[in-house]
C-alpha positions in Angstrom: 0.0 0.0 0.0 1.4 3.4 -0.9 2.4 5.4 2.1 4.2 8.5 0.8 4.4 10.5 -2.4 6.9 13.0 -4.0 5.8 16.6 -4.3 6.8 18.8 -7.3 9.6 20.4 -5.4 11.1 17.0 -4.5 9.8 16.7 -0.9 8.5 13.4 0.2 5.2 13.6 2.2 2.7 11.1 3.6 0.0 10.0 1.2 -3.5 11.2 2.3 -6.4 9.7 0.4 -8.7 12.3 2.0 -7.0 15.0 -0.1 -7.7 13.0 -3.3 -11.3 12.6 -2.2 -11.7 16.4 -1.5 -10.3 17.3 -5.0 -12.5 14.8 -6.7 -15.6 16.0 -4.8 -14.8 19.6 -5.9 -14.8 18.5 -9.5 -18.0 16.6 -9.1 -19.7 19.6 -7.6 -18.4 21.9 -10.3 -19.8 19.6 -12.9 -23.1 19.2 -11.1 -22.8 15.4 -10.8 -22.0 12.8 -8.2 -21.8 13.1 -4.4 -19.4 12.6 -1.5 -19.9 8.8 -1.4 -19.0 8.5 -5.1 -16.0 10.8 -4.6 -14.8 8.4 -2.0 -15.3 5.5 -4.4 -13.2 7.2 -7.1 -10.5 8.1 -4.6 -10.4 4.5 -3.4 -10.0 3.3 -7.0 -7.1 5.8 -7.4 -5.5 4.3 -4.2 -5.7 0.8 -5.7 -4.0 1.9 -8.9 -1.2 3.5 -6.9 -0.7 0.3 -4.9 -0.1 -1.5 -8.2 2.7 0.9 -9.3 6.3 -0.4 -9.2 7.7 2.6 -7.4 7.1 3.1 -3.7 6.7 6.8 -3.8 4.6 8.0 -6.8 4.9 11.5 -8.0 2.0 13.9 -7.5 1.6 14.3 -11.3 1.1 10.5 -11.7 -1.6 10.6 -9.0 -3.5 13.4 -10.7 -3.3 11.6 -14.1 -4.8 8.5 -12.5 -7.5 10.6 -10.8 -8.6 11.9 -14.2 -8.6 8.5 -15.7 -10.7 7.0 -12.8 -13.2 9.9 -13.1 -13.8 9.1 -16.7 -13.9 5.4 -16.0 -16.7 6.0 -13.5 -18.7 7.9 -16.1 -18.0 11.4 -14.7 -16.6 12.9 -17.9 -17.7 16.5 -17.1 -16.1 16.2 -13.6 -12.9 14.9 -15.3 -12.9 18.1 -17.4 -13.3 20.2 -14.3 -10.5 18.3 -12.6 -8.2 19.1 -15.6 -9.2 22.8 -15.4 -8.5 22.7 -11.7 -5.0 21.3 -12.3 -4.3 23.9 -14.9 -5.4 26.7 -12.5 -3.1 25.3 -9.8 -0.2 25.1 -12.3 -0.8 28.8 -13.2 -0.7 29.8 -9.6 2.5 27.9 -9.0 4.1 29.5 -12.0 3.1 32.9 -10.8 4.8 32.2 -7.4 7.9 31.1 -9.2 7.8 34.2 -11.4 7.5 36.3 -8.2 10.6 34.7 -6.7 12.6 35.6 -9.9 11.3 39.1 -9.7 12.3 39.5 -6.1 15.7 38.1 -6.9 16.2 40.7 -9.7 15.0 43.6 -7.6 17.4 42.6 -4.8 20.5 41.8 -6.8 20.4 43.7 -10.1 21.3 47.4 -10.6 18.4 49.6 -11.7 20.4 50.6 -14.8 20.2 47.0 -16.0 16.7 46.2 -14.8 13.6 47.4 -16.5 11.6 46.2 -13.5 13.4 48.5 -11.1 12.8 51.4 -13.5 9.1 50.6 -13.8 8.2 53.7 -11.7 10.1 56.8 -12.5 9.2 58.3 -9.1 11.1 55.6 -7.2 14.9 55.0 -7.0 15.0 51.3 -7.3 18.6 51.1 -6.0 17.6 52.4 -2.5 16.4 50.1 0.3 12.9 51.7 0.4 12.7 51.8 -3.4 13.6 48.1 -3.6 11.0 47.3 -0.9 8.3 49.2 -2.8 9.2 47.3 -5.9 9.0 44.0 -4.1 5.6 44.9 -2.9 4.5 45.9 -6.4 5.8 42.6 -7.8 4.0 40.6 -5.1 0.7 42.4 -5.7 1.0 41.9 -9.5 1.7 38.2 -9.0 -1.3 37.8 -6.7 -3.6 39.7 -9.0 -2.6 37.7 -12.1 -3.0 34.4 -10.3 -6.2 35.0 -8.4 -8.1 37.9 -10.0 -7.7 37.4 -13.7 -9.2 34.7 -15.8 -6.6 32.3 -17.3 -7.1 33.9 -20.7 -6.6 37.4 -19.3 -3.5 36.3 -17.3 -1.9 34.7 -20.4 -2.6 37.8 -22.5 -1.1 40.1 -19.8 2.0 37.9 -19.3 2.6 37.8 -23.1 2.2 41.5 -23.5 -1.0 41.3 -25.6 -2.8 43.6 -23.1 -1.5 46.2 -20.6 -3.2 46.8 -17.3 -2.3 50.3 -16.0 -1.1 50.3 -12.3 -1.8 46.6 -12.1 -0.4 46.4 -8.6 -3.4 48.4 -7.3 -5.9 46.2 -9.3 -7.4 44.6 -6.2 -7.4 47.7 -4.0 -9.0 50.6 -5.9 -9.8 52.3 -9.1 -7.1 54.6 -10.4 -6.7 57.9 -12.3 -10.2 59.3 -11.6 -11.8 62.3 -13.3 -14.2 64.2 -11.0 -17.3 65.7 -12.4 -17.7 68.9 -10.3 -21.0 69.8 -11.8 -22.6 66.6 -10.5 -20.6 66.6 -7.3 -21.6 70.0 -6.2 -25.3 69.8 -7.1 -27.2 69.4 -3.8 -24.0 69.2 -1.8 -21.7 66.2 -1.1 -20.1 64.2 1.7 -16.3 64.0 2.1 -16.7 61.0 4.4 -16.0 63.2 7.4 -18.8 65.6 7.0 -21.5 67.0 4.6 -20.9 70.1 2.6 -23.8 72.1 1.2 -24.0 73.2 -2.4 -21.6 76.2 -2.9 -23.1 79.6 -3.6 -20.2 81.7 -4.7 -17.1 81.4 -6.9 -14.9 81.4 -3.8 -16.8 78.5 -2.4 -16.7 76.6 -5.7 -12.9 77.0 -6.0 -12.3 76.0 -2.4 -14.6 72.9 -2.6 -13.0 71.8 -5.8 -9.6 71.6 -4.0 -11.3 69.8 -1.1 -12.9 67.3 -3.4 -9.6 66.5 -5.2 -7.7 66.2 -1.8 -10.4 64.0 -0.3 -10.5 61.6 -3.2 -6.7 61.5 -3.5 -6.5 60.3 0.1 -8.7 57.3 -0.7 -7.7 56.5 -4.2 -4.6 55.7 -6.2 -3.5 57.5 -9.3 -4.0 61.0 -10.7 -7.1 63.1 -10.0 -8.4 65.4 -12.7 -11.4 67.6 -13.4 -12.5 67.4 -17.0 -15.0 70.4 -16.8 -13.3 72.8 -14.4 -14.2 75.9 -16.3 -17.8 74.9 -16.8 -18.1 74.1 -13.1 -16.5 77.3 -12.0 -18.8 79.2 -14.4 -21.8 78.3 -12.2 -20.0 79.8 -9.2 -19.3 83.0 -11.2 -23.0 83.2 -12.2 -24.1 82.8 -8.6 -21.6 85.4 -7.3 -22.6 87.8 -10.1 -26.3 87.3 -9.4 -25.9 88.0 -5.7 -23.7 91.0 -6.3 -26.1 92.3 -8.9 -29.1 92.0 -6.5 -27.1 93.8 -3.7 -26.1 96.7 -6.0 -29.6 97.0 -7.4 -31.1 97.1 -3.9 -28.6 99.8 -2.9 -29.3 101.8 -6.0 -33.1 101.7 -5.4 -32.6 102.7 -1.8 -30.4 105.7 -2.9 -33.0 106.7 -5.5 -35.8 106.5 -2.9 -33.8 108.6 -0.4 -32.8 111.4 -2.9 -36.3 111.5 -4.4 -37.7 112.1 -0.9 -35.3 115.0 -0.3 -36.3 116.7 -3.6 -40.0 116.4 -2.7 -39.3 117.9 0.7 -37.6 121.0 -0.8 -40.6 121.6 -3.0 -42.8 121.7 0.0 -44.7 118.4 -0.8 -46.6 116.7 2.0 -46.5 113.2 0.7 -44.6 110.5 2.5 -40.8 111.0 2.6 -38.2 108.4 2.4 -38.6 105.2 4.4 -42.2 106.0 5.4 -41.5 109.5 6.8 -44.9 111.1 6.6 -45.4 114.8 6.0 -42.2 115.4 4.1 -40.1 115.5 7.3 -36.4 115.4 6.5 -34.8 112.1 7.2 -31.7 111.8 9.4 -30.6 108.8 7.3 -27.3 109.7 5.4 -27.2 109.3 1.6 -25.7 106.1 0.0 -22.9 108.3 -1.2 -22.0 109.4 2.3 -22.4 105.9 3.7 -20.2 104.4 1.1 
């Protein structure tokens, strides 16, 4: 009876039929056929095949080949296909880990002048300790994203240079390089996450809140922040400031006109109401707008 197997890295470990059963059951569930009892039966058949092998310690690849064959022999062809896909996915993840180790080795030992990887970010000196550490983090994030977040087709296209994913190291964390529509943001006010800001009512407020919006978003998001319609958004602030100033000046002009009209009426001896409701043409003590300004 087989007692141990050889892993891909050469290590010899104890044979565990439960692991074969678990992998087969996953394939059965993915294919929508079979159950746990049938998975155990297939795994037991794999164990019998292994016992018949001439070598004491079969390699893991041989065990997986036999598992595929026994699934098909039991009539679970769809499950066998799922098992093959599962093996391919695990292979891709292992290759990503190997690639990561090569990347870390290059970052650690190769001068930036000879390494495209260490010059990947023009803002980082890849030869410094912190620069190298940042590059190692970037390499680790890219390896993880390629192995676990992309489909096999996407990962292959990315690895072979058929597609480029901008700032791929931040792929799992956030969107990147955002453009902020200030017209939509300011309408009705907005929340910064630390408080709520009302809709601005002047060009000064529009400009100040634009800076706050960019700063707040930059704290939470990677990449460049831009405003595609800055002039149009600020135009609304100009319009509001102009309208408010226009109303104030118009009100002041009307008040001055009313005041001076009352004075002229008083000098002619009129007895109608003077300025600001002053009955009988009495002279008002209120100074003129010219004097007040």
